N, CA, C and O atoms as a CHARMM CRD file, in Angstrom:
* protein
*
  384
    1    1 MET  N    109.57000  86.62400 104.39600 PROA 1      0.00000
    2    1 MET  CA   109.02900  86.69500 105.74000 PROA 1      0.00000
    3    1 MET  C    108.12800  85.48100 105.96600 PROA 1      0.00000
    4    1 MET  O    107.24700  85.18800 105.15600 PROA 1      0.00000
    5    2 THR  N    108.35500  84.79500 107.05300 PROA 2      0.00000
    6    2 THR  CA   107.54600  83.62300 107.36600 PROA 2      0.00000
    7    2 THR  C    106.77600  83.83500 108.65800 PROA 2      0.00000
    8    2 THR  O    107.20200  84.57700 109.54300 PROA 2      0.00000
    9    3 ILE  N    105.64200  83.17200 108.74700 PROA 3      0.00000
   10    3 ILE  CA   104.83400  83.21900 109.95900 PROA 3      0.00000
   11    3 ILE  C    105.11700  81.94400 110.73500 PROA 3      0.00000
   12    3 ILE  O    105.07400  80.84500 110.18200 PROA 3      0.00000
   13    4 GLY  N    105.40300  82.09700 112.00700 PROA 4      0.00000
   14    4 GLY  CA   105.63700  80.92900 112.84300 PROA 4      0.00000
   15    4 GLY  C    104.34400  80.17600 113.10000 PROA 4      0.00000
   16    4 GLY  O    103.26500  80.66400 112.76600 PROA 4      0.00000
   17    5 PRO  N    104.44200  79.01000 113.68100 PROA 5      0.00000
   18    5 PRO  CA   103.24600  78.21100 113.90400 PROA 5      0.00000
   19    5 PRO  C    102.37300  78.71200 115.05200 PROA 5      0.00000
   20    5 PRO  O    101.19200  78.37000 115.10700 PROA 5      0.00000
   21    6 ALA  N    102.91100  79.50200 115.95800 PROA 6      0.00000
   22    6 ALA  CA   102.14600  79.92200 117.13900 PROA 6      0.00000
   23    6 ALA  C    100.90300  80.75200 116.78700 PROA 6      0.00000
   24    6 ALA  O     99.83400  80.45500 117.32000 PROA 6      0.00000
   25    7 PRO  N    100.97700  81.77200 115.92500 PROA 7      0.00000
   26    7 PRO  CA    99.75700  82.52300 115.61900 PROA 7      0.00000
   27    7 PRO  C     98.70600  81.69000 114.89000 PROA 7      0.00000
   28    7 PRO  O     97.50700  81.85000 115.12100 PROA 7      0.00000
   29    8 VAL  N     99.15900  80.80900 114.01600 PROA 8      0.00000
   30    8 VAL  CA    98.21100  79.97900 113.27200 PROA 8      0.00000
   31    8 VAL  C     97.50600  79.00200 114.21100 PROA 8      0.00000
   32    8 VAL  O     96.28500  78.85600 114.16300 PROA 8      0.00000
   33    9 LEU  N     98.28000  78.34000 115.06000 PROA 9      0.00000
   34    9 LEU  CA    97.67800  77.41300 116.01800 PROA 9      0.00000
   35    9 LEU  C     96.83200  78.14800 117.04800 PROA 9      0.00000
   36    9 LEU  O     95.81100  77.62600 117.49600 PROA 9      0.00000
   37   10 ALA  N     97.24600  79.35600 117.43000 PROA 10     0.00000
   38   10 ALA  CA    96.44300  80.14400 118.36900 PROA 10     0.00000
   39   10 ALA  C     95.10200  80.50700 117.74500 PROA 10     0.00000
   40   10 ALA  O     94.07900  80.50100 118.42900 PROA 10     0.00000
   41   11 PHE  N     95.09700  80.82600 116.44800 PROA 11     0.00000
   42   11 PHE  CA    93.83200  81.12600 115.78600 PROA 11     0.00000
   43   11 PHE  C     92.93900  79.89000 115.74800 PROA 11     0.00000
   44   11 PHE  O     91.73800  79.98300 116.00400 PROA 11     0.00000
   45   12 LEU  N     93.51700  78.73800 115.43000 PROA 12     0.00000
   46   12 LEU  CA    92.72400  77.50700 115.38100 PROA 12     0.00000
   47   12 LEU  C     92.17500  77.13400 116.75500 PROA 12     0.00000
   48   12 LEU  O     91.01800  76.73200 116.87500 PROA 12     0.00000
   49   13 VAL  N     92.99800  77.26500 117.78700 PROA 13     0.00000
   50   13 VAL  CA    92.54600  76.96600 119.15000 PROA 13     0.00000
   51   13 VAL  C     91.48700  77.97600 119.58100 PROA 13     0.00000
   52   13 VAL  O     90.48300  77.59700 120.18300 PROA 13     0.00000
   53   14 GLY  N     91.69800  79.25300 119.28100 PROA 14     0.00000
   54   14 GLY  CA    90.71200  80.27800 119.62900 PROA 14     0.00000
   55   14 GLY  C     89.39500  80.07100 118.91500 PROA 14     0.00000
   56   14 GLY  O     88.32900  80.25200 119.50600 PROA 14     0.00000
   57   15 PHE  N     89.45800  79.69200 117.64100 PROA 15     0.00000
   58   15 PHE  CA    88.24300  79.42300 116.87200 PROA 15     0.00000
   59   15 PHE  C     87.49400  78.22500 117.44300 PROA 15     0.00000
   60   15 PHE  O     86.27100  78.26000 117.57500 PROA 15     0.00000
   61   16 LEU  N     88.22600  77.16800 117.78200 PROA 16     0.00000
   62   16 LEU  CA    87.61300  75.97100 118.35500 PROA 16     0.00000
   63   16 LEU  C     86.91900  76.27700 119.67400 PROA 16     0.00000
   64   16 LEU  O     85.78500  75.85100 119.89300 PROA 16     0.00000
   65   17 HSD  N     87.58600  77.00500 120.54600 PROA 17     0.00000
   66   17 HSD  CA    86.99400  77.29300 121.85300 PROA 17     0.00000
   67   17 HSD  C     85.84700  78.29700 121.75700 PROA 17     0.00000
   68   17 HSD  O     84.90500  78.23600 122.54800 PROA 17     0.00000
   69   18 THR  N     85.91600  79.20800 120.80700 PROA 18     0.00000
   70   18 THR  CA    84.78100  80.10800 120.58100 PROA 18     0.00000
   71   18 THR  C     83.57700  79.32300 120.08800 PROA 18     0.00000
   72   18 THR  O     82.45400  79.56300 120.53000 PROA 18     0.00000
   73   19 ALA  N     83.80500  78.38700 119.17500 PROA 19     0.00000
   74   19 ALA  CA    82.71200  77.55200 118.68200 PROA 19     0.00000
   75   19 ALA  C     82.12600  76.69400 119.80200 PROA 19     0.00000
   76   19 ALA  O     80.91000  76.51900 119.87100 PROA 19     0.00000
   77   20 LEU  N     82.96900  76.16100 120.67000 PROA 20     0.00000
   78   20 LEU  CA    82.47800  75.39000 121.80900 PROA 20     0.00000
   79   20 LEU  C     81.66400  76.25900 122.76500 PROA 20     0.00000
   80   20 LEU  O     80.64600  75.81600 123.29800 PROA 20     0.00000
   81   21 PHE  N     82.11400  77.49500 122.98100 PROA 21     0.00000
   82   21 PHE  CA    81.37300  78.40200 123.85500 PROA 21     0.00000
   83   21 PHE  C     79.99900  78.70800 123.27500 PROA 21     0.00000
   84   21 PHE  O     79.00400  78.70500 124.00000 PROA 21     0.00000
   85   22 VAL  N     79.93900  78.97200 121.97700 PROA 22     0.00000
   86   22 VAL  CA    78.65200  79.25600 121.33500 PROA 22     0.00000
   87   22 VAL  C     77.75800  78.02300 121.39200 PROA 22     0.00000
   88   22 VAL  O     76.55300  78.15100 121.61000 PROA 22     0.00000
   89   23 LEU  N     78.31800  76.84100 121.20100 PROA 23     0.00000
   90   23 LEU  CA    77.54600  75.60400 121.27400 PROA 23     0.00000
   91   23 LEU  C     77.00600  75.37100 122.68600 PROA 23     0.00000
   92   23 LEU  O     75.84700  74.98800 122.84800 PROA 23     0.00000
   93   24 ILE  N     77.82700  75.59500 123.69700 PROA 24     0.00000
   94   24 ILE  CA    77.40700  75.37200 125.07400 PROA 24     0.00000
   95   24 ILE  C     76.40300  76.42000 125.52700 PROA 24     0.00000
   96   24 ILE  O     75.39600  76.08600 126.15100 PROA 24     0.00000
   97   25 SER  N     76.66800  77.68600 125.21900 PROA 25     0.00000
   98   25 SER  CA    75.78100  78.75600 125.69300 PROA 25     0.00000
   99   25 SER  C     74.50100  78.85400 124.87900 PROA 25     0.00000
  100   25 SER  O     73.48700  79.33900 125.37900 PROA 25     0.00000
  101   26 GLY  N     74.53300  78.39900 123.62900 PROA 26     0.00000
  102   26 GLY  CA    73.34900  78.45500 122.78500 PROA 26     0.00000
  103   26 GLY  C     73.05200  79.83800 122.24800 PROA 26     0.00000
  104   26 GLY  O     71.96300  80.07900 121.72500 PROA 26     0.00000
  105   27 ASP  N     74.00700  80.75500 122.36800 PROA 27     0.00000
  106   27 ASP  CA    73.80500  82.12700 121.91900 PROA 27     0.00000
  107   27 ASP  C     75.02900  82.56100 121.13700 PROA 27     0.00000
  108   27 ASP  O     76.14700  82.52700 121.65100 PROA 27     0.00000
  109   28 ALA  N     74.81700  82.96900 119.89300 PROA 28     0.00000
  110   28 ALA  CA    75.94000  83.40600 119.06900 PROA 28     0.00000
  111   28 ALA  C     76.44900  84.77400 119.48500 PROA 28     0.00000
  112   28 ALA  O     77.56400  85.14700 119.11900 PROA 28     0.00000
  113   29 GLY  N     75.67700  85.52100 120.22900 PROA 29     0.00000
  114   29 GLY  CA    76.15400  86.77900 120.75600 PROA 29     0.00000
  115   29 GLY  C     76.00600  87.96700 119.82500 PROA 29     0.00000
  116   29 GLY  O     76.27900  89.09300 120.24200 PROA 29     0.00000
  117   30 GLY  N     75.59200  87.77300 118.60200 PROA 30     0.00000
  118   30 GLY  CA    75.40400  88.89600 117.68300 PROA 30     0.00000
  119   30 GLY  C     76.69700  89.61600 117.40400 PROA 30     0.00000
  120   30 GLY  O     77.63400  89.03800 116.85200 PROA 30     0.00000
  121   31 ARG  N     76.75300  90.88800 117.78800 PROA 31     0.00000
  122   31 ARG  CA    77.95200  91.68700 117.55300 PROA 31     0.00000
  123   31 ARG  C     79.09700  91.28900 118.47600 PROA 31     0.00000
  124   31 ARG  O     80.23100  91.72400 118.27600 PROA 31     0.00000
  125   32 ARG  N     78.81600  90.47300 119.47800 PROA 32     0.00000
  126   32 ARG  CA    79.84100  90.06400 120.43300 PROA 32     0.00000
  127   32 ARG  C     80.70200  88.91900 119.88700 PROA 32     0.00000
  128   32 ARG  O     81.80300  88.69300 120.39000 PROA 32     0.00000
  129   33 LEU  N     80.23400  88.20600 118.88800 PROA 33     0.00000
  130   33 LEU  CA    80.95300  87.04000 118.36900 PROA 33     0.00000
  131   33 LEU  C     82.34600  87.36800 117.83900 PROA 33     0.00000
  132   33 LEU  O     83.28300  86.64400 118.17500 PROA 33     0.00000
  133   34 PRO  N     82.54300  88.41700 117.02900 PROA 34     0.00000
  134   34 PRO  CA    83.91500  88.73400 116.60200 PROA 34     0.00000
  135   34 PRO  C     84.82700  89.10900 117.77300 PROA 34     0.00000
  136   34 PRO  O     86.02100  88.81100 117.75900 PROA 34     0.00000
  137   35 ILE  N     84.25500  89.76200 118.77800 PROA 35     0.00000
  138   35 ILE  CA    85.05900  90.11600 119.95300 PROA 35     0.00000
  139   35 ILE  C     85.45000  88.85900 120.71400 PROA 35     0.00000
  140   35 ILE  O     86.57200  88.75900 121.20900 PROA 35     0.00000
  141   36 LEU  N     84.53000  87.89200 120.81300 PROA 36     0.00000
  142   36 LEU  CA    84.85500  86.61400 121.44800 PROA 36     0.00000
  143   36 LEU  C     85.98300  85.90500 120.70500 PROA 36     0.00000
  144   36 LEU  O     86.90100  85.36800 121.32600 PROA 36     0.00000
  145   37 LEU  N     85.91100  85.90500 119.38300 PROA 37     0.00000
  146   37 LEU  CA    86.93700  85.23900 118.58200 PROA 37     0.00000
  147   37 LEU  C     88.29600  85.91300 118.73200 PROA 37     0.00000
  148   37 LEU  O     89.31500  85.23500 118.86400 PROA 37     0.00000
  149   38 ILE  N     88.31700  87.22400 118.71400 PROA 38     0.00000
  150   38 ILE  CA    89.57600  87.96000 118.87700 PROA 38     0.00000
  151   38 ILE  C     90.15900  87.73300 120.26600 PROA 38     0.00000
  152   38 ILE  O     91.36500  87.53600 120.41600 PROA 38     0.00000
  153   39 ALA  N     89.29100  87.76100 121.28900 PROA 39     0.00000
  154   39 ALA  CA    89.76500  87.53300 122.65900 PROA 39     0.00000
  155   39 ALA  C     90.30700  86.11800 122.82100 PROA 39     0.00000
  156   39 ALA  O     91.33100  85.92100 123.47600 PROA 39     0.00000
  157   40 ALA  N     89.63600  85.13400 122.23700 PROA 40     0.00000
  158   40 ALA  CA    90.10900  83.75100 122.32600 PROA 40     0.00000
  159   40 ALA  C     91.42600  83.57300 121.57800 PROA 40     0.00000
  160   40 ALA  O     92.30500  82.84600 122.03900 PROA 40     0.00000
  161   41 PHE  N     91.57100  84.22600 120.43400 PROA 41     0.00000
  162   41 PHE  CA    92.81800  84.15200 119.66900 PROA 41     0.00000
  163   41 PHE  C     93.98400  84.70900 120.47700 PROA 41     0.00000
  164   41 PHE  O     95.01500  84.05200 120.62700 PROA 41     0.00000
  165   42 PHE  N     93.81800  85.91400 120.99200 PROA 42     0.00000
  166   42 PHE  CA    94.91000  86.50900 121.76400 PROA 42     0.00000
  167   42 PHE  C     95.12100  85.77000 123.07800 PROA 42     0.00000
  168   42 PHE  O     96.25300  85.67300 123.55300 PROA 42     0.00000
  169   43 GLY  N     94.05400  85.24900 123.67400 PROA 43     0.00000
  170   43 GLY  CA    94.20000  84.45500 124.88400 PROA 43     0.00000
  171   43 GLY  C     95.00700  83.19300 124.63200 PROA 43     0.00000
  172   43 GLY  O     95.86800  82.83500 125.43600 PROA 43     0.00000
  173   44 ALA  N     94.73700  82.51800 123.52600 PROA 44     0.00000
  174   44 ALA  CA    95.48900  81.30500 123.19600 PROA 44     0.00000
  175   44 ALA  C     96.95200  81.63000 122.89900 PROA 44     0.00000
  176   44 ALA  O     97.85100  80.88900 123.29600 PROA 44     0.00000
  177   45 TRP  N     97.18300  82.72500 122.20900 PROA 45     0.00000
  178   45 TRP  CA    98.55400  83.11200 121.88900 PROA 45     0.00000
  179   45 TRP  C     99.33200  83.47600 123.15700 PROA 45     0.00000
  180   45 TRP  O    100.48400  83.07700 123.32800 PROA 45     0.00000
  181   46 ILE  N     98.69200  84.22900 124.02900 PROA 46     0.00000
  182   46 ILE  CA    99.32400  84.59400 125.30000 PROA 46     0.00000
  183   46 ILE  C     99.50200  83.35900 126.17700 PROA 46     0.00000
  184   46 ILE  O    100.52000  83.21800 126.85500 PROA 46     0.00000
  185   47 GLY  N     98.51400  82.46100 126.16400 PROA 47     0.00000
  186   47 GLY  CA    98.62300  81.23600 126.94100 PROA 47     0.00000
  187   47 GLY  C     99.78500  80.37100 126.49300 PROA 47     0.00000
  188   47 GLY  O    100.45800  79.75700 127.32200 PROA 47     0.00000
  189   48 ASP  N    100.02800  80.31600 125.19200 PROA 48     0.00000
  190   48 ASP  CA   101.18700  79.57700 124.69200 PROA 48     0.00000
  191   48 ASP  C    102.47900  80.20700 125.19000 PROA 48     0.00000
  192   48 ASP  O    103.39900  79.49800 125.59800 PROA 48     0.00000
  193   49 ALA  N    102.55400  81.51600 125.16100 PROA 49     0.00000
  194   49 ALA  CA   103.75900  82.20300 125.62500 PROA 49     0.00000
  195   49 ALA  C    103.96900  81.99400 127.12400 PROA 49     0.00000
  196   49 ALA  O    105.09600  81.78900 127.57200 PROA 49     0.00000
  197   50 VAL  N    102.89100  82.04700 127.89000 PROA 50     0.00000
  198   50 VAL  CA   102.99300  81.82200 129.33200 PROA 50     0.00000
  199   50 VAL  C    103.42700  80.38200 129.61400 PROA 50     0.00000
  200   50 VAL  O    104.27300  80.14300 130.47500 PROA 50     0.00000
  201   51 GLY  N    102.85000  79.43300 128.89200 PROA 51     0.00000
  202   51 GLY  CA   103.23300  78.03800 129.07100 PROA 51     0.00000
  203   51 GLY  C    104.69500  77.79300 128.73900 PROA 51     0.00000
  204   51 GLY  O    105.36300  77.00900 129.41200 PROA 51     0.00000
  205   52 ALA  N    105.19200  78.45400 127.70900 PROA 52     0.00000
  206   52 ALA  CA   106.60400  78.31900 127.35300 PROA 52     0.00000
  207   52 ALA  C    107.48700  78.96800 128.40800 PROA 52     0.00000
  208   52 ALA  O    108.56400  78.46500 128.72700 PROA 52     0.00000
  209   53 ARG  N    107.02300  80.08100 128.94100 PROA 53     0.00000
  210   53 ARG  CA   107.82900  80.82000 129.92000 PROA 53     0.00000
  211   53 ARG  C    107.95000  80.08000 131.24800 PROA 53     0.00000
  212   53 ARG  O    109.02700  80.03000 131.84200 PROA 53     0.00000
  213   54 ILE  N    106.82600  79.49700 131.71400 PROA 54     0.00000
  214   54 ILE  CA   106.88200  78.82400 133.01200 PROA 54     0.00000
  215   54 ILE  C    107.22300  77.34500 132.88100 PROA 54     0.00000
  216   54 ILE  O    107.42400  76.66700 133.88900 PROA 54     0.00000
  217   55 GLY  N    107.29000  76.84100 131.65900 PROA 55     0.00000
  218   55 GLY  CA   107.76000  75.48600 131.42500 PROA 55     0.00000
  219   55 GLY  C    106.74100  74.39300 131.66500 PROA 55     0.00000
  220   55 GLY  O    107.11200  73.28500 132.05300 PROA 55     0.00000
  221   56 LEU  N    105.46400  74.67400 131.44500 PROA 56     0.00000
  222   56 LEU  CA   104.44000  73.63700 131.56100 PROA 56     0.00000
  223   56 LEU  C    104.41700  72.82400 130.27400 PROA 56     0.00000
  224   56 LEU  O    103.97200  73.31000 129.23400 PROA 56     0.00000
  225   57 ASP  N    104.89400  71.59500 130.34500 PROA 57     0.00000
  226   57 ASP  CA   104.98400  70.74100 129.16400 PROA 57     0.00000
  227   57 ASP  C    104.03500  69.55600 129.25300 PROA 57     0.00000
  228   57 ASP  O    104.38700  68.45700 128.82400 PROA 57     0.00000
  229   58 TRP  N    102.85100  69.75000 129.79400 PROA 58     0.00000
  230   58 TRP  CA   101.92200  68.64400 129.98400 PROA 58     0.00000
  231   58 TRP  C    101.25700  68.23300 128.68400 PROA 58     0.00000
  232   58 TRP  O    101.10800  67.03900 128.42500 PROA 58     0.00000
  233   59 LEU  N    100.86100  69.17700 127.87100 PROA 59     0.00000
  234   59 LEU  CA   100.18100  68.85500 126.62100 PROA 59     0.00000
  235   59 LEU  C    100.72400  69.77800 125.53600 PROA 59     0.00000
  236   59 LEU  O    100.35400  70.95000 125.45300 PROA 59     0.00000
  237   60 LEU  N    101.59900  69.23500 124.71400 PROA 60     0.00000
  238   60 LEU  CA   102.23500  70.01100 123.66100 PROA 60     0.00000
  239   60 LEU  C    101.76000  69.54300 122.30100 PROA 60     0.00000
  240   60 LEU  O    101.46400  68.36600 122.09900 PROA 60     0.00000
  241   61 LEU  N    101.69400  70.48100 121.37300 PROA 61     0.00000
  242   61 LEU  CA   101.44800  70.18600 119.96800 PROA 61     0.00000
  243   61 LEU  C    102.64300  70.77800 119.21800 PROA 61     0.00000
  244   61 LEU  O    102.60200  71.92700 118.77700 PROA 61     0.00000
  245   62 GLY  N    103.69400  69.99200 119.08100 PROA 62     0.00000
  246   62 GLY  CA   104.96200  70.52100 118.58500 PROA 62     0.00000
  247   62 GLY  C    105.58300  71.37300 119.67800 PROA 62     0.00000
  248   62 GLY  O    105.87200  70.87800 120.76800 PROA 62     0.00000
  249   63 ASP  N    105.78800  72.64400 119.39100 PROA 63     0.00000
  250   63 ASP  CA   106.27300  73.58300 120.40000 PROA 63     0.00000
  251   63 ASP  C    105.13800  74.41600 120.99900 PROA 63     0.00000
  252   63 ASP  O    105.39500  75.31000 121.80600 PROA 63     0.00000
  253   64 PHE  N    103.91200  74.14200 120.62400 PROA 64     0.00000
  254   64 PHE  CA   102.75600  74.91700 121.07300 PROA 64     0.00000
  255   64 PHE  C    102.20800  74.29800 122.35100 PROA 64     0.00000
  256   64 PHE  O    101.91800  73.10200 122.39400 PROA 64     0.00000
  257   65 HSD  N    102.06600  75.11300 123.39200 PROA 65     0.00000
  258   65 HSD  CA   101.57700  74.66800 124.69500 PROA 65     0.00000
  259   65 HSD  C    100.04500  74.71200 124.68800 PROA 65     0.00000
  260   65 HSD  O     99.43400  75.73400 125.00100 PROA 65     0.00000
  261   66 LEU  N     99.45300  73.59100 124.32900 PROA 66     0.00000
  262   66 LEU  CA    98.01400  73.51400 124.09500 PROA 66     0.00000
  263   66 LEU  C     97.19800  73.68800 125.36900 PROA 66     0.00000
  264   66 LEU  O     96.14700  74.32900 125.33800 PROA 66     0.00000
  265   67 LEU  N     97.65000  73.14000 126.47400 PROA 67     0.00000
  266   67 LEU  CA    96.88600  73.21100 127.71800 PROA 67     0.00000
  267   67 LEU  C     96.78400  74.63900 128.22600 PROA 67     0.00000
  268   67 LEU  O     95.68400  75.11200 128.51200 PROA 67     0.00000
  269   68 THR  N     97.89700  75.33000 128.34300 PROA 68     0.00000
  270   68 THR  CA    97.84900  76.70600 128.84300 PROA 68     0.00000
  271   68 THR  C     97.16800  77.63100 127.83800 PROA 68     0.00000
  272   68 THR  O     96.49600  78.58200 128.23500 PROA 68     0.00000
  273   69 ALA  N     97.33200  77.36700 126.55000 PROA 69     0.00000
  274   69 ALA  CA    96.65200  78.17400 125.53300 PROA 69     0.00000
  275   69 ALA  C     95.13800  78.02400 125.66500 PROA 69     0.00000
  276   69 ALA  O     94.40400  79.00500 125.54800 PROA 69     0.00000
  277   70 SER  N     94.67600  76.81000 125.90800 PROA 70     0.00000
  278   70 SER  CA    93.24000  76.58000 126.05800 PROA 70     0.00000
  279   70 SER  C     92.69700  77.22900 127.32400 PROA 70     0.00000
  280   70 SER  O     91.61900  77.82200 127.30600 PROA 70     0.00000
  281   71 ILE  N     93.43400  77.12000 128.41800 PROA 71     0.00000
  282   71 ILE  CA    92.98700  77.71400 129.68200 PROA 71     0.00000
  283   71 ILE  C     92.86900  79.22200 129.56200 PROA 71     0.00000
  284   71 ILE  O     91.86300  79.79900 129.97600 PROA 71     0.00000
  285   72 VAL  N     93.88200  79.86900 129.00300 PROA 72     0.00000
  286   72 VAL  CA    93.85500  81.33500 128.88900 PROA 72     0.00000
  287   72 VAL  C     92.82800  81.78400 127.85000 PROA 72     0.00000
  288   72 VAL  O     92.23300  82.85100 127.99900 PROA 72     0.00000
  289   73 ALA  N     92.61100  80.99200 126.80600 PROA 73     0.00000
  290   73 ALA  CA    91.56400  81.32400 125.82900 PROA 73     0.00000
  291   73 ALA  C     90.19400  81.30600 126.50600 PROA 73     0.00000
  292   73 ALA  O     89.38200  82.20100 126.27100 PROA 73     0.00000
  293   74 TRP  N     89.92500  80.30200 127.34100 PROA 74     0.00000
  294   74 TRP  CA    88.65200  80.25300 128.06200 PROA 74     0.00000
  295   74 TRP  C     88.52800  81.40000 129.05800 PROA 74     0.00000
  296   74 TRP  O     87.43300  81.92500 129.26000 PROA 74     0.00000
  297   75 LEU  N     89.63500  81.79600 129.68300 PROA 75     0.00000
  298   75 LEU  CA    89.59000  82.96200 130.57700 PROA 75     0.00000
  299   75 LEU  C     89.23500  84.22900 129.80500 PROA 75     0.00000
  300   75 LEU  O     88.45000  85.04700 130.28400 PROA 75     0.00000
  301   76 ALA  N     89.80400  84.39500 128.62200 PROA 76     0.00000
  302   76 ALA  CA    89.49000  85.56200 127.79900 PROA 76     0.00000
  303   76 ALA  C     88.03400  85.53900 127.34600 PROA 76     0.00000
  304   76 ALA  O     87.37400  86.57800 127.33900 PROA 76     0.00000
  305   77 ILE  N     87.52900  84.37000 126.96900 PROA 77     0.00000
  306   77 ILE  CA    86.12000  84.24800 126.58300 PROA 77     0.00000
  307   77 ILE  C     85.22200  84.58100 127.76600 PROA 77     0.00000
  308   77 ILE  O     84.20200  85.25300 127.60500 PROA 77     0.00000
  309   78 ALA  N     85.59900  84.11300 128.95800 PROA 78     0.00000
  310   78 ALA  CA    84.80300  84.39700 130.15600 PROA 78     0.00000
  311   78 ALA  C     84.76100  85.89100 130.45800 PROA 78     0.00000
  312   78 ALA  O     83.71600  86.41500 130.84300 PROA 78     0.00000
  313   79 VAL  N     85.87700  86.57400 130.28800 PROA 79     0.00000
  314   79 VAL  CA    85.90800  88.02100 130.53200 PROA 79     0.00000
  315   79 VAL  C     84.97300  88.74400 129.56700 PROA 79     0.00000
  316   79 VAL  O     84.21700  89.62200 129.98400 PROA 79     0.00000
  317   80 VAL  N     85.01400  88.39000 128.29700 PROA 80     0.00000
  318   80 VAL  CA    84.13500  89.02400 127.31100 PROA 80     0.00000
  319   80 VAL  C     82.67300  88.71400 127.61300 PROA 80     0.00000
  320   80 VAL  O     81.81900  89.59400 127.50200 PROA 80     0.00000
  321   81 ALA  N     82.37700  87.47500 127.99200 PROA 81     0.00000
  322   81 ALA  CA    80.99800  87.10300 128.30000 PROA 81     0.00000
  323   81 ALA  C     80.48800  87.83800 129.54000 PROA 81     0.00000
  324   81 ALA  O     79.33900  88.27900 129.56700 PROA 81     0.00000
  325   82 ILE  N     81.32100  87.97100 130.55100 PROA 82     0.00000
  326   82 ILE  CA    80.91000  88.67700 131.77200 PROA 82     0.00000
  327   82 ILE  C     80.70000  90.14900 131.49800 PROA 82     0.00000
  328   82 ILE  O     79.72300  90.73300 131.96800 PROA 82     0.00000
  329   83 VAL  N     81.59700  90.75600 130.74600 PROA 83     0.00000
  330   83 VAL  CA    81.42000  92.17500 130.39800 PROA 83     0.00000
  331   83 VAL  C     80.16900  92.35300 129.54500 PROA 83     0.00000
  332   83 VAL  O     79.46300  93.35100 129.69200 PROA 83     0.00000
  333   84 GLY  N     79.88400  91.40900 128.66200 PROA 84     0.00000
  334   84 GLY  CA    78.67600  91.47400 127.84300 PROA 84     0.00000
  335   84 GLY  C     77.40400  91.38400 128.66100 PROA 84     0.00000
  336   84 GLY  O     76.38500  91.96800 128.29200 PROA 84     0.00000
  337   85 VAL  N     77.45200  90.66300 129.76100 PROA 85     0.00000
  338   85 VAL  CA    76.29000  90.56000 130.63800 PROA 85     0.00000
  339   85 VAL  C     76.15800  91.81300 131.49600 PROA 85     0.00000
  340   85 VAL  O     75.04900  92.29900 131.72100 PROA 85     0.00000
  341   86 LEU  N     77.27600  92.33300 131.97100 PROA 86     0.00000
  342   86 LEU  CA    77.23800  93.49900 132.84800 PROA 86     0.00000
  343   86 LEU  C     76.85100  94.78200 132.12100 PROA 86     0.00000
  344   86 LEU  O     76.23800  95.66900 132.71400 PROA 86     0.00000
  345   87 VAL  N     77.20400  94.88700 130.84400 PROA 87     0.00000
  346   87 VAL  CA    76.86600  96.06900 130.05600 PROA 87     0.00000
  347   87 VAL  C     75.97300  95.61200 128.90400 PROA 87     0.00000
  348   87 VAL  O     76.47500  95.28700 127.82900 PROA 87     0.00000
  349   88 PRO  N     74.65900  95.58300 129.11600 PROA 88     0.00000
  350   88 PRO  CA    73.76300  95.12900 128.04900 PROA 88     0.00000
  351   88 PRO  C     73.73900  96.11300 126.87400 PROA 88     0.00000
  352   88 PRO  O     74.10100  97.28100 127.01400 PROA 88     0.00000
  353   89 ALA  N     73.31000  95.61900 125.73600 PROA 89     0.00000
  354   89 ALA  CA    73.34500  96.40400 124.49700 PROA 89     0.00000
  355   89 ALA  C     72.42200  97.62100 124.56000 PROA 89     0.00000
  356   89 ALA  O     72.73500  98.64000 123.94500 PROA 89     0.00000
  357   90 GLY  N     71.30500  97.55600 125.27200 PROA 90     0.00000
  358   90 GLY  CA    70.37100  98.67500 125.34500 PROA 90     0.00000
  359   90 GLY  C     70.73200  99.73200 126.38000 PROA 90     0.00000
  360   90 GLY  O     70.02500 100.73100 126.51500 PROA 90     0.00000
  361   91 SER  N     71.79900  99.52900 127.09700 PROA 91     0.00000
  362   91 SER  CA    72.19200 100.44900 128.15600 PROA 91     0.00000
  363   91 SER  C     72.71200 101.76800 127.57900 PROA 91     0.00000
  364   91 SER  O     73.35900 101.76700 126.53200 PROA 91     0.00000
  365   92 PRO  N     72.43500 102.89800 128.25200 PROA 92     0.00000
  366   92 PRO  CA    72.98700 104.16000 127.75700 PROA 92     0.00000
  367   92 PRO  C     74.50400 104.22400 127.90600 PROA 92     0.00000
  368   92 PRO  O     75.14500 105.08600 127.30400 PROA 92     0.00000
  369   93 TYR  N     75.08600 103.32400 128.70100 PROA 93     0.00000
  370   93 TYR  CA    76.54200 103.32500 128.89400 PROA 93     0.00000
  371   93 TYR  C     77.25200 102.40600 127.90800 PROA 93     0.00000
  372   93 TYR  O     78.48100 102.40000 127.85000 PROA 93     0.00000
  373   94 ALA  N     76.51000 101.63900 127.14100 PROA 94     0.00000
  374   94 ALA  CA    77.11500 100.73300 126.15700 PROA 94     0.00000
  375   94 ALA  C     77.63000 101.53900 124.96600 PROA 94     0.00000
  376   94 ALA  O     77.06000 102.56600 124.59900 PROA 94     0.00000
  377   95 ARG  N     78.70300 101.05800 124.38100 PROA 95     0.00000
  378   95 ARG  CA    79.24300 101.69900 123.17700 PROA 95     0.00000
  379   95 ARG  C     78.34200 101.39900 121.99400 PROA 95     0.00000
  380   95 ARG  O     77.82000 100.29200 121.86100 PROA 95     0.00000
  381   96 ARG  N     78.17100 102.35700 121.16800 PROA 96     0.00000
  382   96 ARG  CA    77.32500 102.16000 119.97600 PROA 96     0.00000
  383   96 ARG  C     78.16300 102.23900 118.74700 PROA 96     0.00000
  384   96 ARG  O     77.64700 102.10100 117.63800 PROA 96     0.00000
């Protein structure tokens, strides 16, 4: 059984964009950091699939659609960051 390059590259792209987000925001997020990394990973993987499906070939790394993967990874990071702001950790509605 072999692993294709898409999940590996999606993890690397997701890790890079998560690190950039932490660097820009100046906050590691505590318990939110693994969720940010997972969201960026799946966002990059989905972004690659979307880029392949709609045929955006502007920035490729082999068969990996880097531009759409990066855009969707940032969208996933933004969703996690917005939800993290809307539901603070001390709230009675936050998951414990």
